[in-house]
C-alpha positions as CSV (number, residue, x, y, z in Angstrom):
1,M,0.0,0.0,0.0
2,K,2.9,2.4,0.7
3,Y,4.1,2.1,-2.9
4,L,0.6,2.3,-4.3
5,F,0.0,5.5,-2.3
6,K,3.3,7.0,-3.6
7,S,2.4,6.1,-7.2
8,L,-1.1,7.6,-6.9
9,I,-0.1,10.9,-5.4
10,L,2.5,11.5,-8.1
11,L,-0.1,11.3,-10.9
12,V,-1.0,14.4,-12.8
13,G,-4.1,16.5,-12.1
14,L,-6.2,17.8,-15.0
15,F,-7.7,20.6,-13.0
16,T,-5.0,21.8,-10.7
17,S,-5.3,25.3,-9.2
18,L,-2.3,27.3,-10.2
19,Q,-2.4,30.1,-7.7
20,V,0.8,31.2,-6.0
21,S,0.6,31.4,-2.2
22,A,2.8,32.1,0.8
23,Q,2.4,32.7,4.5
24,V,1.0,36.0,5.7
25,P,1.0,37.5,9.2
26,N,-1.4,35.9,11.6
27,P,-4.4,38.3,12.3
28,E,-4.4,37.2,15.9
29,D,-1.1,38.9,16.3
30,K,-2.9,42.1,15.6
31,V,-6.2,41.4,17.5
32,K,-6.2,39.4,20.8
33,W,-9.5,37.9,21.8
34,S,-10.6,37.0,25.4
35,G,-13.8,36.2,27.2
36,R,-15.2,36.4,30.7
37,V,-18.5,36.2,32.5
38,E,-20.4,38.4,35.0
39,Q,-22.9,36.3,36.9
40,K,-25.9,37.5,39.0
41,D,-28.6,35.2,40.3
42,D,-30.0,33.1,37.5
43,Y,-28.5,35.2,34.8
44,A,-25.0,36.0,33.5
45,T,-23.5,38.4,30.9
46,V,-20.9,36.9,28.6
47,I,-18.3,39.6,27.8
48,I,-16.0,39.0,24.8
49,E,-13.2,41.6,24.2
50,A,-11.1,42.2,21.1
51,S,-7.9,44.0,22.0
52,I,-6.5,45.7,18.9
53,I,-2.9,46.8,18.6
54,P,-2.2,50.5,17.7
55,N,-2.7,51.6,14.1
56,W,-5.0,48.6,13.3
57,E,-8.8,48.3,13.2
58,I,-11.6,45.8,12.8
59,N,-15.1,46.3,11.4
60,P,-18.2,46.4,13.6
61,M,-20.9,43.8,13.5
62,V,-23.3,46.0,11.7
63,L,-22.0,48.0,8.7
64,P,-23.6,50.9,6.8
65,K,-25.9,49.8,4.0
66,G,-24.1,49.1,0.8
67,S,-20.7,48.6,2.5
68,M,-18.5,45.9,0.9
69,N,-16.4,45.5,4.0
70,W,-16.2,42.2,6.0
71,P,-18.4,42.5,9.1
72,T,-17.2,41.1,12.5
73,T,-19.4,38.3,13.8
74,V,-19.4,37.0,17.4
75,E,-21.7,34.2,18.5
76,L,-22.1,31.7,21.4
77,V,-22.3,28.0,20.4
78,K,-25.7,26.8,21.5
79,S,-25.9,24.4,24.5
80,K,-28.5,22.9,26.8
81,D,-26.6,24.5,29.7
82,F,-27.8,28.1,28.9
83,E,-30.3,30.1,27.0
84,L,-29.7,33.3,25.1
85,V,-31.6,36.4,26.4
86,G,-31.9,39.2,23.8
87,K,-29.3,39.9,21.2
88,M,-25.5,40.3,21.1
89,T,-24.5,43.9,21.6
90,E,-21.2,45.7,20.9
91,S,-19.4,48.8,22.0
92,K,-20.0,51.9,19.9
93,P,-17.6,51.9,17.0
94,H,-15.6,54.9,15.8
95,S,-17.0,56.7,12.8
96,E,-15.1,59.0,10.5
97,Y,-16.2,60.8,7.3
98,D,-13.9,60.3,4.3
99,K,-14.1,63.2,1.8
100,I,-12.4,61.3,-0.9
101,L,-14.7,58.3,-0.8
102,D,-17.7,60.5,0.1
103,E,-18.8,58.1,2.8
104,T,-18.6,57.6,6.6
105,L,-16.2,54.8,7.6
106,V,-17.1,52.8,10.8
107,F,-14.6,50.7,12.6
108,H,-13.3,49.6,16.1
109,V,-9.9,50.7,17.3
110,G,-8.1,50.0,20.6
111,K,-10.8,47.7,22.0
112,A,-14.1,46.3,21.0
113,V,-16.5,44.7,23.6
114,F,-19.3,42.3,22.7
115,K,-21.9,41.3,25.3
116,Q,-24.5,38.6,25.4
117,K,-26.9,38.0,28.2
118,I,-27.8,34.4,29.0
119,K,-30.0,32.4,31.4
120,I,-28.1,29.6,33.2
121,L,-30.0,26.3,33.0
122,S,-27.4,24.0,34.4
123,K,-26.7,23.2,38.1
124,K,-23.2,22.1,37.3
125,D,-20.3,24.3,36.2
126,F,-19.8,24.3,32.4
127,K,-18.0,26.0,29.6
128,I,-19.3,28.3,26.9
129,T,-17.7,28.2,23.4
130,F,-17.7,31.5,21.5
131,K,-16.8,31.8,17.8
132,Y,-15.6,35.0,16.1
133,D,-15.0,35.9,12.5
134,F,-13.2,39.2,11.6
135,Q,-10.9,41.0,9.3
136,T,-8.3,43.4,10.5
137,C,-6.8,46.2,8.5
138,E,-3.9,48.6,9.1
139,I,-5.4,52.1,9.2
140,N,-5.2,53.8,5.8
141,A,-3.3,50.7,4.5
142,A,-3.9,47.1,3.5
143,C,-6.1,44.4,5.1
144,L,-5.2,40.9,6.2
145,P,-7.5,38.0,5.0
146,P,-10.6,37.3,7.1
147,Y,-9.9,35.0,10.0
148,Q,-12.1,32.6,12.1
149,S,-11.4,31.1,15.5
150,S,-13.0,30.3,18.8
151,G,-12.5,30.4,22.6
152,T,-14.0,29.1,25.8
153,I,-15.3,30.7,29.0
154,N,-15.9,28.9,32.4
155,V,-19.3,29.5,33.9
156,K,-20.5,28.5,37.4
157,G,-23.7,26.4,37.6
158,N,-27.0,27.8,38.9
159,P,-28.5,26.1,42.0
160,N,-32.0,27.3,40.9
161,A,-31.8,25.8,37.4
162,D,-34.7,23.3,37.9
163,A,-37.1,26.1,38.7
164,L,-36.4,28.1,35.5
165,T,-38.2,27.7,32.2
166,S,-37.7,29.4,28.9
167,E,-41.2,31.0,29.1
168,T,-40.6,32.9,32.3
169,A,-37.1,34.0,31.5
170,V,-38.0,37.1,29.5
171,S,-40.8,38.3,31.7
172,S,-39.0,37.8,35.0
173,D,-35.8,39.5,34.0
174,P,-36.2,43.2,34.3
175,E,-33.3,43.9,32.0
176,T,-34.5,41.9,29.1
177,K,-37.0,44.5,28.1
178,D,-34.2,47.0,27.3
179,T,-31.9,44.6,25.5
180,A,-33.0,45.5,22.0
181,S,-32.7,49.2,22.6
182,S,-29.3,48.7,24.1
183,T,-28.2,46.8,21.0
184,S,-29.6,49.5,18.8
185,S,-27.8,52.3,20.5
186,S,-24.5,50.5,20.8
187,V,-24.1,49.9,17.1
188,K,-25.8,53.0,15.7
189,T,-23.7,55.1,13.3
190,E,-24.3,58.3,11.4
191,V,-24.6,56.6,8.1
192,S,-26.6,53.5,9.1
193,D,-29.8,54.0,7.0
194,S,-31.3,50.9,8.6
195,K,-30.0,48.5,11.2
196,K,-32.5,45.9,10.1
197,D,-31.4,46.1,6.5
198,S,-27.7,45.9,7.4
199,K,-28.3,42.9,9.6
200,Q,-30.4,41.2,6.9
201,A,-27.7,41.8,4.4
202,Q,-25.1,40.3,6.7
203,N,-27.3,37.2,7.2
204,E,-27.8,36.9,3.5
205,D,-24.1,37.2,2.9
206,H,-23.5,34.4,5.5
207,Q,-26.1,32.2,3.8
208,K,-24.5,32.7,0.4
209,K,-21.1,31.7,1.7
210,E,-22.6,28.5,3.3
211,K,-24.5,27.8,0.1
212,K,-21.4,28.4,-2.0
213,K,-19.3,26.1,0.2
214,S,-22.0,23.4,0.1
215,G,-22.3,23.8,-3.7
216,S,-18.6,23.4,-4.1
217,L,-18.5,20.1,-2.2
218,W,-21.5,18.9,-4.2
219,G,-19.6,19.8,-7.4
220,T,-16.6,17.9,-6.1
221,F,-18.8,14.9,-5.3
222,F,-20.3,14.8,-8.8
223,L,-16.9,15.3,-10.5
224,A,-15.4,12.4,-8.6
225,F,-18.5,10.3,-9.1
226,L,-18.2,10.8,-12.8
227,G,-14.5,9.8,-12.5
228,G,-15.5,6.6,-10.7
229,F,-18.1,5.9,-13.4
230,A,-15.5,6.4,-16.1
231,A,-13.3,3.8,-14.3
232,I,-16.3,1.3,-14.3
233,I,-16.4,1.2,-18.1
234,M,-12.7,0.6,-18.5
235,P,-11.5,-2.8,-19.8
236,C,-9.8,-3.7,-16.5
237,V,-13.0,-3.2,-14.4
238,F,-16.1,-3.7,-16.5
239,P,-15.7,-7.5,-17.2
240,M,-15.2,-8.0,-13.4
241,I,-18.8,-7.0,-12.6
242,P,-20.6,-10.1,-13.8
243,M,-17.8,-12.4,-12.7
244,T,-17.7,-11.0,-9.2
245,V,-21.5,-10.9,-8.7
246,S,-21.9,-14.4,-10.0
247,F,-19.2,-15.5,-7.6
248,F,-21.1,-14.1,-4.6
249,T,-24.5,-15.4,-5.7
250,K,-23.2,-19.0,-6.5
251,R,-20.9,-19.3,-3.5
252,S,-23.5,-18.1,-0.9
253,K,-26.0,-20.6,0.5
254,T,-28.9,-18.2,0.2
255,P,-29.6,-15.2,-2.1
256,A,-29.8,-13.0,1.0
257,L,-26.3,-14.0,2.0
258,G,-25.0,-13.4,-1.5
259,R,-26.4,-9.9,-1.4
260,R,-24.9,-9.3,2.0
261,N,-21.5,-10.4,0.8
262,A,-21.8,-8.2,-2.3
263,F,-22.6,-5.2,0.0
264,I,-19.6,-5.9,2.1
265,Y,-17.5,-6.1,-1.1
266,G,-18.8,-2.7,-2.3
267,G,-18.4,-1.2,1.2
268,S,-14.8,-2.4,1.2
269,I,-14.1,-0.7,-2.1
270,I,-15.4,2.6,-0.7
271,A,-13.4,2.1,2.5
272,I,-10.2,1.5,0.6
273,H,-10.6,4.8,-1.3
274,V,-11.6,6.8,1.8
275,L,-8.6,5.3,3.6
276,L,-6.3,6.4,0.8
277,G,-7.8,9.9,1.0
278,G,-7.3,9.9,4.8
279,I,-3.6,9.0,4.3
280,V,-3.2,12.0,2.0
281,V,-4.8,14.3,4.5
282,I,-3.0,13.0,7.6
283,T,0.4,13.1,5.9
284,R,-0.4,16.6,4.5
285,A,0.4,15.3,1.0
286,S,-2.5,17.5,-0.2
287,S,-0.4,20.6,0.6
288,L,2.6,19.1,-1.1
289,L,0.6,18.5,-4.2
290,N,-0.5,22.1,-4.3
291,E,3.1,23.3,-4.0
292,M,4.1,20.8,-6.7
293,S,1.6,22.2,-9.1
294,T,3.4,25.6,-9.2
295,N,6.9,24.2,-9.5
296,V,8.6,24.2,-12.9
297,Y,10.3,20.8,-12.5
298,F,7.3,19.1,-11.1
299,N,5.2,20.5,-14.0
300,I,7.6,18.9,-16.4
301,F,7.3,15.7,-14.4
302,F,3.5,15.9,-14.5
303,F,3.7,16.3,-18.3
304,L,5.8,13.2,-18.6
305,M,3.7,11.2,-16.3
306,L,0.4,12.1,-18.0
307,F,1.9,11.6,-21.4
308,V,3.1,8.1,-20.5
309,F,-0.3,7.2,-19.1
310,G,-1.9,8.5,-22.3
311,L,0.3,6.3,-24.4
312,S,-0.6,3.4,-22.1
313,F,-4.3,4.0,-22.7
314,L,-3.6,4.1,-26.5
315,G,-2.1,0.6,-26.2
316,A,1.6,1.3,-26.5
317,F,2.2,-0.8,-23.3
318,E,0.5,-1.8,-20.0
319,I,1.3,-0.3,-16.7
320,Q,0.9,-2.8,-13.9
321,L,1.8,-3.0,-10.3
322,P,4.2,-5.7,-9.1
323,A,2.4,-9.1,-9.4
324,K,3.5,-10.1,-5.8
325,W,1.2,-7.3,-4.4
326,T,-1.8,-8.8,-6.1
327,N,-0.8,-12.3,-5.2
328,K,-0.5,-11.5,-1.5
329,A,-3.9,-9.8,-1.5
330,D,-5.3,-12.8,-3.4
331,E,-4.0,-15.2,-0.7
332,K,-5.8,-13.2,2.0
333,A,-9.0,-13.2,-0.1
334,D,-9.1,-17.1,-0.1
335,K,-9.6,-17.1,3.7
336,G,-13.3,-16.1,3.4
337,G,-15.4,-14.2,5.7
338,V,-15.5,-10.4,6.0
339,V,-11.6,-10.2,5.9
340,G,-11.5,-12.3,2.8
341,I,-14.1,-10.1,1.0
342,F,-12.1,-7.0,2.0
343,F,-9.0,-8.4,0.3
344,M,-11.0,-9.4,-2.7
345,A,-11.9,-5.7,-3.0
346,L,-8.2,-4.9,-2.6
347,V,-7.3,-7.3,-5.4
348,L,-9.8,-5.5,-7.7
349,S,-8.1,-2.1,-6.8
350,L,-4.6,-3.5,-7.5
351,A,-5.4,-5.5,-10.6
352,S,-7.3,-2.6,-12.3
353,F,-4.7,0.0,-11.5
354,S,-3.5,0.3,-15.1
355,C,-7.0,1.6,-16.0
356,T,-8.1,3.4,-12.8
357,G,-4.7,4.8,-11.8
358,P,-4.6,7.8,-14.1
359,I,-8.2,8.7,-13.4
360,L,-7.8,8.4,-9.6
361,G,-4.4,10.1,-9.6
362,S,-5.9,13.1,-11.5
363,L,-8.6,13.4,-8.9
364,L,-6.2,13.1,-6.0
365,V,-4.0,16.0,-7.4
366,G,-6.8,18.2,-8.7
367,I,-9.2,18.0,-5.8
368,S,-6.6,18.1,-3.0
369,S,-4.8,21.2,-4.5
370,S,-8.0,23.1,-5.3
371,G,-10.6,22.1,-2.7
372,G,-8.8,21.3,0.5
373,D,-9.0,18.3,2.8
374,S,-12.8,18.1,3.1
375,A,-13.2,18.2,-0.7
376,L,-10.5,15.5,-1.0
377,M,-12.4,13.1,1.4
378,V,-15.7,13.8,-0.3
379,G,-14.1,13.1,-3.7
380,M,-12.5,9.9,-2.7
381,F,-15.8,8.7,-1.1
382,A,-17.7,9.6,-4.3
383,F,-15.1,7.8,-6.5
384,G,-15.3,4.6,-4.4
385,L,-19.1,4.8,-4.3
386,A,-19.4,5.0,-8.1
387,L,-17.0,2.1,-8.4
388,A,-18.9,0.0,-5.9
389,L,-22.5,0.6,-6.9
390,P,-22.6,-1.8,-9.9
391,F,-21.4,-4.7,-7.7
392,M,-24.1,-4.0,-5.1
393,L,-26.9,-3.3,-7.5
394,F,-26.3,-6.3,-9.6
395,A,-26.1,-8.5,-6.5
396,M,-29.6,-7.2,-5.5
397,F,-31.0,-7.7,-9.0
398,P,-29.0,-10.6,-10.6
399,S,-31.4,-10.6,-13.6
400,W,-30.0,-7.2,-14.7
401,L,-26.8,-9.0,-15.7
402,N,-28.6,-10.3,-18.8
403,S,-29.2,-6.7,-20.0
404,M,-25.5,-5.7,-19.6
405,P,-23.7,-5.0,-22.8
406,S,-21.1,-7.7,-23.5
407,S,-17.4,-6.9,-23.1
408,G,-15.8,-6.1,-26.4
409,G,-14.1,-3.6,-28.5
410,W,-16.2,-0.7,-27.2
411,L,-14.4,-0.9,-23.9
412,N,-11.1,-0.3,-25.6
413,V,-12.6,2.7,-27.5
414,V,-13.4,4.3,-24.1
415,K,-9.9,3.7,-22.9
416,V,-8.4,5.1,-26.1
417,F,-10.7,8.2,-25.9
418,L,-9.4,8.9,-22.4
419,G,-5.8,8.3,-23.6
420,F,-6.1,11.1,-26.1
421,L,-7.5,13.5,-23.4
422,E,-4.6,12.6,-21.1
423,I,-2.1,13.5,-23.8
424,A,-3.9,16.8,-24.7
425,F,-4.0,17.9,-21.1
426,A,-0.4,16.8,-20.5
427,F,0.7,19.7,-22.7
428,K,-0.9,22.2,-20.3
429,F,1.8,21.3,-17.7
430,L,4.6,21.6,-20.2
431,S,3.2,25.0,-21.2
432,T,3.2,26.1,-17.6
433,A,6.9,25.2,-17.3
434,D,7.7,26.9,-20.7
435,T,6.0,30.2,-19.9
436,T,7.5,30.3,-16.4
437,M,11.0,29.8,-17.7
438,Q,10.3,31.9,-20.8
439,W,11.8,29.3,-23.1
440,H,9.3,30.2,-25.9
441,L,9.2,26.5,-27.1
442,L,5.5,26.1,-26.7
443,E,4.0,29.4,-27.7
444,R,0.2,29.8,-28.2
445,E,0.2,28.8,-31.9
446,V,2.3,25.7,-31.3
447,F,0.1,24.7,-28.3
448,I,-3.1,25.1,-30.4
449,S,-1.6,23.2,-33.3
450,I,-0.8,20.3,-31.0
451,W,-4.4,20.2,-29.7
452,I,-5.8,20.4,-33.2
453,A,-3.6,17.4,-34.2
454,V,-4.6,15.4,-31.1
455,F,-8.3,16.0,-31.3
456,G,-8.2,15.7,-35.1
457,T,-6.6,12.3,-34.8
458,L,-9.2,11.3,-32.1
459,S,-11.9,12.3,-34.6
460,L,-10.4,10.0,-37.2
461,Y,-10.1,7.2,-34.7
462,L,-13.8,7.5,-33.6
463,L,-14.8,7.4,-37.3
464,G,-12.8,4.2,-37.7
465,K,-10.2,5.7,-40.0
466,V,-7.4,5.0,-37.5
467,R,-6.8,1.7,-35.7
468,L,-4.6,1.1,-32.7
469,P,-3.1,-2.2,-31.4
470,H,-6.0,-3.5,-29.3
471,D,-8.9,-2.4,-31.5
472,S,-11.4,-4.8,-33.1
473,P,-12.3,-4.3,-36.8
474,V,-15.0,-1.6,-37.2
475,E,-17.7,-2.7,-39.6
476,K,-20.2,0.0,-38.7
477,L,-20.3,2.9,-36.3
478,S,-22.7,2.9,-33.4
479,V,-24.9,6.0,-32.8
480,G,-23.0,6.9,-29.6
481,R,-19.6,6.6,-31.3
482,T,-20.9,8.7,-34.3
483,M,-22.1,11.4,-31.9
484,M,-18.8,11.5,-30.0
485,A,-16.9,11.8,-33.3
486,T,-19.2,14.6,-34.4
487,L,-18.6,16.6,-31.2
488,T,-14.8,16.0,-31.4
489,I,-14.7,17.2,-35.0
490,A,-16.7,20.3,-34.0
491,F,-14.2,21.0,-31.2
492,T,-11.3,20.6,-33.6
493,F,-12.8,23.1,-36.0
494,Y,-13.4,25.4,-33.0
495,L,-9.7,25.4,-32.2
496,I,-8.5,26.4,-35.7
497,P,-9.4,30.1,-35.6
498,G,-7.2,30.4,-32.5
499,L,-4.2,30.4,-34.9
500,W,-5.6,33.7,-36.2
501,G,-6.0,35.2,-32.8
502,A,-9.5,34.0,-31.9
503,P,-10.0,34.1,-28.0
504,L,-11.2,30.5,-27.7
505,K,-13.0,31.3,-24.5
506,L,-14.1,27.7,-23.8
507,V,-10.4,26.6,-23.2
508,N,-8.6,29.9,-22.6
509,A,-7.6,28.9,-19.1
510,F,-5.5,26.1,-20.5
511,L,-3.8,28.0,-23.3
512,P,-0.7,30.1,-23.1
513,P,-1.5,33.9,-22.8
514,D,-2.5,35.5,-26.1
515,F,0.6,37.7,-26.0
516,Y,2.9,34.7,-25.5
517,A,2.9,33.9,-29.2
518,E,5.0,34.1,-32.3
519,S,2.4,36.6,-33.6
520,P,0.7,38.4,-30.7
521,N,-1.8,39.8,-33.1
522,G,-2.7,36.4,-34.5
523,V,-1.4,34.8,-37.8
524,G,-1.7,37.6,-40.3
525,G,-2.3,40.3,-37.7
526,S,-6.0,39.8,-37.5
527,G,-6.4,38.8,-33.9
528,E,-7.4,40.6,-30.8
529,G,-3.9,42.2,-30.6
530,T,-5.3,45.0,-32.8
531,I,-7.4,46.2,-29.8
532,S,-4.5,47.9,-28.1
533,A,-3.2,51.2,-27.0
534,S,-1.6,53.5,-29.5
535,E,1.6,52.0,-30.8
536,V,4.0,54.0,-28.7
537,H,7.5,52.7,-28.2
538,V,8.6,53.2,-24.6
539,D,11.4,51.5,-22.9
540,G,10.0,48.4,-21.1
541,M,6.5,48.6,-22.6
542,H,5.2,45.7,-24.7
543,K,2.0,44.1,-25.7
544,G,0.3,42.3,-22.8
545,P,-3.0,40.5,-22.2
546,K,-5.8,41.4,-24.7
547,G,-3.2,43.4,-26.7
548,L,-3.0,46.1,-24.1
549,M,0.3,47.9,-23.7
550,A,1.9,46.9,-20.4
551,F,5.2,47.0,-18.4
552,N,6.8,44.1,-16.5
553,D,9.1,46.4,-14.5
554,Y,7.5,48.5,-11.7
555,D,10.0,51.3,-11.6
556,K,9.8,51.9,-15.4
557,A,6.0,51.8,-15.2
558,L,6.0,54.3,-12.3
559,A,8.2,56.7,-14.2
560,Y,6.0,56.5,-17.3
561,A,2.9,57.0,-15.2
562,K,4.4,60.3,-13.8
563,K,5.2,61.4,-17.3
564,V,1.7,60.9,-18.7
565,N,0.0,61.7,-15.4
566,K,-2.1,58.5,-15.2
567,P,-2.7,56.1,-12.3
568,L,-0.9,52.9,-12.2
569,F,-2.7,49.5,-12.5
570,V,-0.5,47.0,-10.6
571,D,-1.2,43.4,-11.7
572,F,0.4,40.8,-9.5
573,T,0.2,37.7,-11.7
574,G,1.9,34.5,-12.6
575,W,2.9,32.7,-15.8
576,G,1.3,29.5,-14.5
577,C,-1.7,31.1,-12.9
578,V,-5.0,29.7,-14.4
579,N,-7.2,32.2,-12.6
580,C,-5.0,35.1,-14.0
581,R,-5.7,33.9,-17.5
582,K,-9.4,33.6,-16.8
583,M,-9.5,37.2,-15.6
584,E,-7.5,38.5,-18.5
585,Q,-9.6,36.7,-21.1
586,S,-13.1,37.0,-19.5
587,V,-12.9,40.3,-17.7
588,W,-10.2,42.6,-19.1
589,G,-11.6,42.5,-22.6
590,Q,-15.2,43.3,-21.8
591,P,-16.6,46.6,-23.1
592,G,-16.4,49.3,-20.5
593,I,-13.3,47.8,-19.0
594,I,-10.8,47.4,-21.8
595,E,-11.3,51.1,-22.7
596,H,-10.3,52.1,-19.2
597,L,-7.3,49.8,-19.2
598,R,-6.2,51.0,-22.6
599,D,-6.7,54.8,-22.2
600,D,-6.9,55.7,-18.5
601,V,-4.2,53.7,-16.6
602,V,-0.6,52.5,-17.0
603,I,-0.6,48.7,-16.7
604,V,2.3,46.9,-15.0
605,S,2.2,43.1,-14.8
606,L,4.5,41.7,-12.1
607,Y,5.0,38.0,-12.6
608,V,5.8,36.4,-9.3
609,D,7.0,33.2,-10.8
610,E,9.4,34.9,-13.3
611,R,12.7,32.8,-13.1
612,T,15.1,35.4,-14.5
613,E,17.9,35.9,-11.9
614,L,18.5,39.3,-10.4
615,P,21.9,41.0,-10.5
616,K,23.9,39.9,-7.4
617,E,23.7,43.4,-5.9
618,E,19.9,43.3,-5.9
619,Q,19.6,39.8,-4.3
620,R,18.7,39.9,-0.6
621,T,16.9,38.0,2.2
622,I,13.8,39.2,4.1
623,K,11.8,37.8,7.0
624,V,8.3,36.3,6.4
625,N,6.6,35.1,9.5
626,G,10.0,34.7,11.2
627,Q,11.5,32.7,8.3
628,D,14.0,33.7,5.7
629,F,12.7,34.4,2.2
630,S,15.4,34.7,-0.4
631,I,15.0,37.2,-3.2
632,V,17.1,35.7,-6.0
633,T,14.9,36.0,-9.1
634,I,12.6,38.7,-10.5
635,G,9.7,36.6,-9.4
636,N,11.0,36.6,-5.9
637,K,11.3,40.4,-6.0
638,W,7.6,40.8,-6.9
639,T,6.5,38.2,-4.5
640,A,8.4,40.0,-1.7
641,K,6.8,43.3,-2.7
642,Q,3.4,41.9,-2.6
643,I,3.9,40.2,0.8
644,E,5.6,43.3,2.4
645,E,3.1,45.8,1.2
646,Y,-0.2,43.9,1.0
647,K,0.4,41.0,3.4
648,T,-0.8,38.4,0.8
649,S,0.7,36.6,-2.1
650,S,-2.2,35.1,-4.0
651,Q,-2.7,35.9,-7.7
652,P,-4.3,37.6,-9.5
653,Y,-4.2,40.6,-7.2
654,Y,-4.8,44.1,-8.5
655,V,-4.1,47.5,-6.9
656,L,-4.5,51.1,-8.2
657,Q,-1.8,53.6,-7.4
658,T,-1.1,57.3,-8.0
659,P,1.8,58.3,-10.2
660,E,3.7,58.8,-6.9
661,G,3.3,55.2,-6.0
662,K,0.7,55.6,-3.3
663,D,-2.3,53.3,-3.1
664,I,-5.6,54.8,-4.2
665,P,-7.9,54.1,-1.2
666,V,-10.4,51.7,-2.9
667,G,-8.8,48.4,-1.7
668,S,-7.6,45.7,-4.0
669,A,-9.3,43.4,-6.5
670,D,-8.9,39.7,-7.0
671,Y,-10.4,36.7,-8.8
672,Q,-12.5,35.5,-5.9
673,N,-14.3,38.7,-5.2
674,H,-14.1,40.6,-8.5
675,G,-14.3,37.7,-11.0
676,S,-17.3,39.1,-12.8
677,P,-17.0,42.0,-15.3
678,E,-19.7,44.0,-13.5
679,V,-17.9,43.9,-10.1
680,F,-14.5,44.5,-11.5
681,K,-15.7,47.4,-13.6
682,K,-17.3,49.0,-10.5
683,W,-14.1,48.7,-8.5
684,L,-12.0,50.1,-11.4
685,E,-14.3,53.1,-12.0
686,K,-14.5,53.9,-8.3
687,G,-10.7,54.0,-8.2
688,L,-10.5,56.2,-11.3
689,D,-13.1,58.6,-9.8
690,T,-11.3,58.7,-6.5
691,Y,-8.0,59.5,-8.3
692,K,-9.6,62.4,-10.2
693,K,-11.1,63.9,-7.0
């Protein structure tokens, strides 16, 4: 299992997230949270304090209507030991009118106090857990990412707990009546149009976050389930279904026992995959995979691995695990009982590795690097469930076996189809390495040409014009194969205009940037590169994304911004950043945005993964979270600038500055919060208006 695990986690992911990240300061170093309780008779007041260091601030619980800031939330975790009385209140925040933004800013400085009255229902001493969610910002500077944590408070029990009821609590407590008005006065600000509306907006925002998180996990589940379904119809797995079900039904003394054994078999398949996911989480291999996805040499390794697996699927050779692994598991399976059935499931997993390995490996890398540990576990469960379901269902309804399509050449067609996809996506990783190192070996036209060749050959294969080693003779095409051939031909034709500069929005996240090309304007100069700023020749300026004129050096861009008296649009990006490409292709080029970027700002794109080495005199070392960070390359230089000035290092990250290099006070923009053209345009125009004022 150890070597199986190593093999799986080194497989290539088709959907890896290519964002660059680094550690940033801990928000709890800026804001210290503590809690205490003041008890009186049957009631108590829970007091939670946030001590904020000088020159830093946090937002209040209730923000002015329309504010896009992150509200602070504090809540007590529900328990049978107490009952809430009234609502949480907070100390009055500081308010300050900003002439430039033409709005009143509301924030806590120094200390923020949150109070919640409770009725004690327990005779015994107990602990209250409180949760808090906040964002802290340096005054008139950058903000740290939102942060969540919790704490506990000791509470003494109430000897009179048995006599209390929830119905009498409000009426018997003389202070309850005034709780709502106390809450209102403590959070009231000069610009709060409606506390009720602000609170409702806050709740709606929280619900949207929870819904988005839930939707993301469901998306992961279905993606992994489809991966498991794809594994079922592979030649190594599909023929095993009738054989295994027949084995259980014939070997068992009763049909019920046969169904039970089949369910144990299916459950064992699920358990094996969940166990594998657990190993990845426990060993923190998921974090390793994310780091690997942004490394040049690992991207080359990913390309080779995926390319080799693709050739294997095409029939060039078979990838098999050592026979002794399967033999040992098979010996255990002969013992019978639950243990024997578990090892039968393990034999299936090992014997089918040549078919399921590339699919499972892609899921391991892709999900763990983009969705985190919870998504990884959900994905592994879904993959195992899809793989196990046929064995369990056919055991319950053995007559269904008669309606199954027979094993044959169609299984190999599925395998070859996936092989072509593996090879096509392998070049994405080679492209990432190429753009990062600026080798210019796999520029946009070359990449598109390779994809046209791959999908064109796949089209000929599906039409029966090309035969591979393990194919059966094709006398006539099935309806399904004909439809897949039609779709593949259509996709191939869709790619061809990309050679002439077409944006290819369906796949633009996988392609090299449009300016990383032999002809940035497209073959013949008819592409989107014609939508650019006036052809001025300035030292350091070149055609960037969407044909816009841009710099790659901050100092040169700043000098030019002073000369033309325009604000600076600072773009922290990366050559291997998929989300950066999505923003450039889907947002930058939209009407109402590209005109501003072309005419009203000076663009400087700072590539944090640029590998060109700095002169020796510019190389240095800085401290990041107490650890040394070496600045050796140009990419290191821009990474350090982003961390030092903005306390973050995720890409894309956009900032507007004056020609003097000072931030225009409208905050930053990124893919997560400004990924739609409407939101990005609103942020950009607000910055330009603020600059003009």
